[in-house]
C-alpha positions, 0 to 999 in steps of 0.5 A, spaced: 573 460 174 575 467 172 578 468 165 583 473 164 585 475 158 591 479 159 597 479 164 595 487 166 588 484 168 591 479 172 595 484 176 590 489 177 585 483 180 590 481 184 591 488 187 584 489 188 583 482 191 589 483 196 584 490 198 578 486 199 576 486 206 571 482 210 566 486 214 562 480 217 558 485 223 554 491 222 559 494 227 565 493 223 561 496 217 560 502 221 567 503 223 569 501 216 565 507 214 568 512 220 575 510 218 574 512 211 571 518 213 576 520 218 582 519 213 579 524 208 577 529 214 584 528 218 587 529 211 583 536 209 585 538 217 592 538 216 592 545 213 587 548 217 591 545 224 598 548 220 594 555 220 592 554 227 585 554 226 581 553 233 575 549 230 580 544 227 583 543 233 576 541 236 574 537 230 580 533 230 579 532 237 572 530 236 574 525 230 580 522 235 575 521 241 570 517 236 575 512 233 578 511 240 572 509 242 572 503 237 579 501 239 577 501 247 576 495 251 569 496 254 562 493 255 561 494 248 567 492 245 571 486 247 577 485 246 576 480 239 572 486 237 577 491 238 582 487 235 578 487 229 577 494 229 584 496 230 585 491 223 580 495 219 583 502 221 590 499 219 588 496 213 585 503 211 591 506 213 588 511 218 595 512 221 598 516 216 594 522 217 595 522 224 602 521 224 602 527 219 599 531 224 603 529 229 609 531 225 606 539 224 611 544 227 605 547 231 605 552 236 606 550 243 600 552 248 604 554 255 599 556 258 596 551 262 604 549 264 605 557 266 599 556 271 601 550 274 608 552 276 610 558 281 609 565 278 615 567 279 618 562 273 613 564 267 620 565 263 622 558 264 619 552 261 620 545 264 619 542 258 625 545 254 
């Protein structure tokens, strides 16, 4: 039994218990720690991506590749483990920094698109 003296303590404890997440397997602990680190790192990378720094793109890509491995069904990850990993990532609110980065107004890289089209059409962009 837990004794709570003030209503504010009860509310705070209820909020804390709502955020508790049971991590049964060591792989889930790794996903949890990687997700927490990714949230912090992606939040910090946002300003570097906005300033168009190439090393920020590389680092963000590597982070996303690592996290994608956790939510992709493979020989290492069966579908139930993938669902648990997705739950962990959503509970740690990984979607927010990713959406914030996707909302940035970044300069579009048209070089790959220009190489794939006819050289006489350099002024036109098929995506526009």
